TORDRENMI-482577 format. One line per field, with one value per residue (C-alpha): z, x, y. Coordinates in steps of 0.1 Angstrom, whole numbers. Example, Ala and Ser with C-alpha at 12.3 -4.5 7.8 and 13.67 -1.06 7.14 Angstrom:
2
w = 78; 71
u = 123; 137
v = -45; -11
***
This chain:
439
w = 886; 909; 887; 896; 882; 846; 846; 836; 866; 863; 825; 816; 799; 809; 797; 767; 789; 818; 794; 797; 831; 807; 804; 838; 827; 797; 795; 769; 746; 775; 747; 766; 750; 763; 787; 808; 809; 806; 810; 845; 842; 811; 811; 807; 782; 760; 760; 750; 788; 782; 822; 843; 846; 848; 875; 885; 891; 917; 890; 901; 924; 896; 870; 895; 932; 942; 921; 948; 962; 937; 948; 974; 1000; 997; 959; 947; 910; 900; 864; 839; 808; 781; 756; 727; 707; 673; 656; 627; 620; 585; 581; 559; 557; 576; 560; 592; 611; 581; 575; 543; 531; 536; 561; 586; 621; 642; 682; 696; 703; 738; 758; 787; 815; 837; 865; 886; 920; 937; 965; 979; 1009; 1016; 1052; 1051; 1025; 1029; 1035; 1011; 1014; 989; 980; 947; 936; 898; 872; 857; 841; 824; 795; 778; 743; 732; 698; 681; 690; 659; 658; 641; 673; 696; 708; 719; 757; 758; 722; 733; 760; 782; 809; 832; 856; 883; 913; 930; 961; 967; 997; 989; 1009; 991; 1004; 992; 1012; 992; 969; 937; 944; 953; 964; 967; 978; 985; 988; 964; 971; 938; 934; 902; 890; 857; 836; 808; 783; 753; 738; 743; 731; 760; 758; 773; 791; 773; 773; 758; 717; 712; 674; 669; 702; 702; 717; 725; 728; 728; 763; 771; 795; 820; 845; 874; 899; 923; 943; 963; 965; 971; 954; 955; 938; 936; 922; 919; 903; 899; 892; 866; 852; 819; 827; 826; 849; 850; 865; 871; 888; 891; 897; 915; 902; 917; 925; 927; 938; 927; 954; 951; 915; 896; 862; 850; 818; 803; 783; 754; 780; 803; 831; 846; 862; 887; 894; 912; 898; 911; 895; 909; 884; 884; 869; 856; 869; 848; 848; 833; 826; 815; 806; 805; 793; 807; 796; 796; 776; 762; 781; 759; 773; 760; 780; 778; 795; 797; 807; 823; 804; 803; 837; 814; 803; 810; 824; 852; 864; 890; 889; 915; 902; 910; 872; 862; 830; 818; 784; 772; 765; 763; 760; 755; 774; 754; 754; 746; 736; 743; 732; 747; 742; 761; 749; 775; 756; 782; 820; 814; 788; 777; 746; 742; 718; 719; 704; 717; 700; 719; 711; 712; 736; 723; 699; 669; 683; 715; 696; 703; 702; 737; 728; 691; 689; 673; 676; 683; 674; 694; 686; 712; 717; 746; 764; 804; 818; 847; 866; 900; 919; 896; 868; 840; 817; 786; 764; 734; 718; 686; 686; 656; 660; 637; 619; 631; 611; 636; 630; 660; 685; 703; 674; 679; 685; 707; 721; 750; 733; 698; 677; 649; 633; 635; 634; 613; 597; 602; 627; 606; 615; 653; 666; 698; 709; 741; 756; 790; 818; 850; 872; 900; 929; 951; 986
u = 1135; 1120; 1101; 1067; 1075; 1087; 1061; 1084; 1084; 1104; 1105; 1138; 1161; 1197; 1217; 1233; 1245; 1257; 1276; 1302; 1314; 1334; 1358; 1369; 1392; 1399; 1445; 1441; 1444; 1472; 1483; 1498; 1485; 1448; 1447; 1478; 1500; 1539; 1544; 1558; 1590; 1608; 1638; 1620; 1596; 1627; 1640; 1607; 1600; 1629; 1641; 1633; 1668; 1684; 1658; 1684; 1660; 1635; 1608; 1621; 1595; 1571; 1593; 1612; 1613; 1646; 1663; 1659; 1691; 1714; 1702; 1722; 1709; 1675; 1663; 1631; 1614; 1583; 1570; 1540; 1532; 1512; 1492; 1478; 1455; 1443; 1418; 1389; 1359; 1350; 1316; 1308; 1269; 1240; 1207; 1189; 1211; 1214; 1253; 1267; 1297; 1327; 1314; 1341; 1341; 1375; 1379; 1378; 1411; 1420; 1455; 1454; 1478; 1495; 1514; 1538; 1559; 1587; 1610; 1637; 1659; 1686; 1691; 1723; 1740; 1717; 1678; 1664; 1630; 1606; 1571; 1556; 1523; 1515; 1487; 1491; 1459; 1439; 1418; 1407; 1384; 1357; 1336; 1316; 1276; 1268; 1294; 1276; 1287; 1272; 1245; 1274; 1283; 1308; 1306; 1303; 1331; 1351; 1374; 1388; 1417; 1432; 1458; 1481; 1501; 1530; 1554; 1583; 1613; 1642; 1671; 1704; 1711; 1745; 1765; 1746; 1712; 1684; 1647; 1620; 1585; 1554; 1515; 1498; 1465; 1448; 1417; 1396; 1374; 1351; 1331; 1314; 1286; 1266; 1229; 1204; 1173; 1147; 1118; 1086; 1059; 1035; 1002; 969; 971; 976; 980; 1010; 1028; 1064; 1076; 1110; 1129; 1162; 1180; 1217; 1228; 1260; 1279; 1300; 1317; 1348; 1366; 1395; 1415; 1447; 1477; 1511; 1545; 1576; 1607; 1644; 1676; 1710; 1742; 1759; 1793; 1806; 1786; 1752; 1721; 1687; 1657; 1621; 1588; 1556; 1526; 1495; 1457; 1439; 1401; 1377; 1342; 1321; 1289; 1278; 1281; 1252; 1238; 1218; 1194; 1187; 1153; 1146; 1118; 1147; 1135; 1161; 1162; 1188; 1196; 1225; 1248; 1275; 1305; 1334; 1363; 1397; 1425; 1449; 1485; 1516; 1553; 1581; 1619; 1647; 1682; 1705; 1745; 1761; 1797; 1801; 1792; 1766; 1738; 1714; 1682; 1656; 1624; 1596; 1558; 1532; 1499; 1472; 1442; 1424; 1410; 1384; 1361; 1332; 1312; 1285; 1267; 1239; 1211; 1194; 1162; 1172; 1182; 1216; 1235; 1264; 1284; 1311; 1344; 1369; 1404; 1435; 1465; 1493; 1530; 1547; 1588; 1606; 1640; 1660; 1695; 1716; 1747; 1764; 1773; 1791; 1790; 1760; 1741; 1726; 1710; 1683; 1663; 1638; 1611; 1582; 1560; 1527; 1502; 1465; 1444; 1409; 1394; 1375; 1342; 1345; 1363; 1344; 1349; 1363; 1396; 1395; 1430; 1451; 1489; 1510; 1545; 1562; 1591; 1610; 1635; 1646; 1676; 1687; 1707; 1725; 1738; 1749; 1722; 1697; 1685; 1659; 1646; 1628; 1609; 1590; 1568; 1550; 1527; 1511; 1480; 1467; 1436; 1406; 1375; 1345; 1314; 1302; 1273; 1287; 1275; 1241; 1216; 1192; 1155; 1151; 1156; 1151; 1181; 1170; 1204; 1243; 1271; 1298; 1330; 1368; 1390; 1419; 1447; 1449; 1483; 1491; 1520; 1538; 1557; 1573; 1592; 1607; 1628; 1647; 1667; 1695; 1696
v = 1547; 1519; 1494; 1505; 1539; 1525; 1500; 1471; 1451; 1419; 1421; 1439; 1417; 1431; 1402; 1418; 1447; 1427; 1406; 1434; 1419; 1399; 1424; 1423; 1391; 1402; 1440; 1460; 1493; 1493; 1464; 1432; 1400; 1403; 1430; 1428; 1457; 1454; 1492; 1494; 1512; 1530; 1511; 1480; 1494; 1506; 1468; 1452; 1439; 1418; 1427; 1396; 1384; 1422; 1437; 1463; 1491; 1497; 1486; 1450; 1451; 1442; 1424; 1406; 1413; 1392; 1420; 1444; 1431; 1444; 1480; 1499; 1522; 1537; 1540; 1553; 1558; 1574; 1569; 1570; 1556; 1570; 1550; 1559; 1532; 1537; 1508; 1505; 1485; 1480; 1465; 1439; 1460; 1455; 1468; 1459; 1487; 1507; 1503; 1497; 1477; 1488; 1517; 1523; 1536; 1546; 1544; 1580; 1596; 1592; 1589; 1563; 1563; 1537; 1550; 1533; 1543; 1521; 1527; 1500; 1499; 1474; 1464; 1445; 1424; 1397; 1414; 1439; 1455; 1470; 1486; 1491; 1506; 1499; 1490; 1457; 1448; 1476; 1482; 1514; 1518; 1540; 1537; 1561; 1562; 1553; 1522; 1490; 1470; 1497; 1470; 1445; 1445; 1472; 1482; 1520; 1523; 1500; 1512; 1485; 1496; 1480; 1495; 1472; 1477; 1453; 1452; 1430; 1414; 1398; 1379; 1366; 1333; 1328; 1351; 1343; 1332; 1359; 1353; 1379; 1377; 1396; 1403; 1421; 1443; 1451; 1471; 1467; 1493; 1493; 1514; 1498; 1513; 1499; 1501; 1474; 1466; 1458; 1435; 1451; 1433; 1414; 1434; 1430; 1438; 1476; 1485; 1505; 1497; 1486; 1453; 1465; 1499; 1512; 1520; 1531; 1512; 1518; 1491; 1499; 1481; 1476; 1453; 1449; 1411; 1397; 1380; 1374; 1376; 1357; 1361; 1341; 1356; 1336; 1350; 1325; 1321; 1339; 1370; 1352; 1360; 1338; 1354; 1339; 1354; 1341; 1362; 1347; 1347; 1374; 1365; 1392; 1389; 1422; 1420; 1453; 1463; 1480; 1485; 1514; 1515; 1549; 1552; 1575; 1593; 1600; 1573; 1553; 1515; 1506; 1468; 1451; 1429; 1406; 1382; 1364; 1371; 1358; 1374; 1354; 1342; 1346; 1332; 1350; 1336; 1355; 1350; 1380; 1383; 1416; 1427; 1463; 1482; 1458; 1439; 1415; 1397; 1373; 1367; 1345; 1352; 1328; 1338; 1315; 1332; 1297; 1307; 1326; 1298; 1316; 1345; 1339; 1369; 1372; 1398; 1417; 1404; 1365; 1360; 1353; 1347; 1324; 1330; 1309; 1329; 1298; 1321; 1302; 1304; 1326; 1331; 1365; 1367; 1397; 1408; 1435; 1451; 1478; 1498; 1523; 1552; 1569; 1571; 1594; 1577; 1541; 1534; 1509; 1484; 1455; 1436; 1419; 1394; 1382; 1358; 1367; 1344; 1354; 1328; 1339; 1325; 1350; 1383; 1414; 1449; 1453; 1439; 1435; 1422; 1391; 1384; 1416; 1430; 1457; 1476; 1494; 1522; 1540; 1559; 1562; 1591; 1592; 1622; 1613; 1599; 1611; 1588; 1595; 1567; 1576; 1547; 1543; 1516; 1511; 1485; 1466; 1444; 1417; 1425; 1401; 1390; 1395; 1371; 1353; 1355; 1384; 1408; 1396; 1423; 1408; 1413; 1387; 1354; 1364; 1377; 1407; 1408; 1403; 1430; 1416; 1427; 1431; 1451; 1467; 1490; 1485; 1500; 1519; 1547; 1541; 1569; 1556; 1578; 1575; 1595; 1578; 1590; 1571; 1587
***
């Protein structure tokens, strides 16, 4: 409704809601060290993401675009990864919110999907082209409506998705060197929900009148922006291969986002919101050793999460919000192995360790994660021009204690209480599948 219909002109405090814009620069119940998603090809998923130095199927467009020089003719791959996360919150107890010590909530059972599609074409011995579509950042989590952290920004539901389109070109100037490069066009979508206490205008004294009321809040927005990807692949002596790739920052400017507050009487209020968001750059390095029937690879990935120093949001009523976040740059380490069982089947396994970029001072229910261990297995099959790859990951997340200002329940500038406790039993199951064809 318009302000005049709601009677709250210029007085509604929406900071607790719009803080959920912070999630735009958080990757993920997709579980990728923050919210960056590794699950862009089933072969790489089965090998713990250790694929930068192999890059020998069409998903190289994402992992290392220089690798497409290895692919003959026209090749295509279509795939999807299903992610089913689990996590619980165990409260310290909060009489002000009616919760008891040890009371526990579990995130809702939901399946989240990460699609991918690739096609490559070898023009000549020296030039190859490719096109990929993938989702390299994502976040999906939904808590029960009674969850103690429901007043925290994004504390009821958070869904963040990116859709990236990437045409690439790769060249092989000499026999043992390949270089790949291409732009990335990325769309970002958000849907964030929580509850908020709304301060009402200060009226003449009225006995029994509330000074604040609860409202359901929803924030949505989207943006398109550009980045780029660069890759290098070296064939070294003694069956070794070295790969490196760089994915640039992508700066999003959400100019036409909006938030809605829905009050108990059914009235709603809509307000514009804008923010400038920078998704981080990343660098991957990989060293592989191939000697039939074995392949081994070790990778390291660095992600520039320090781009997320604070959240700044401008509102349609002329007010603004600035919140510190202070995420840290982080590393992940990947190990993968493959054994060619026969001309038809490959067996794969891997392990990945991810550092958490999130300091305790800014942890919240949207990404309640610590360091992660990921256990990986999979199989590949080859039947003439047809390939089918399957991968499975089990992700074990470190428990994290929550006791910071993100748990405050505020009315305007006043803090009524704070949600505190521990996020426990965080884990996820990932199943990835890709079907490929060589034309």
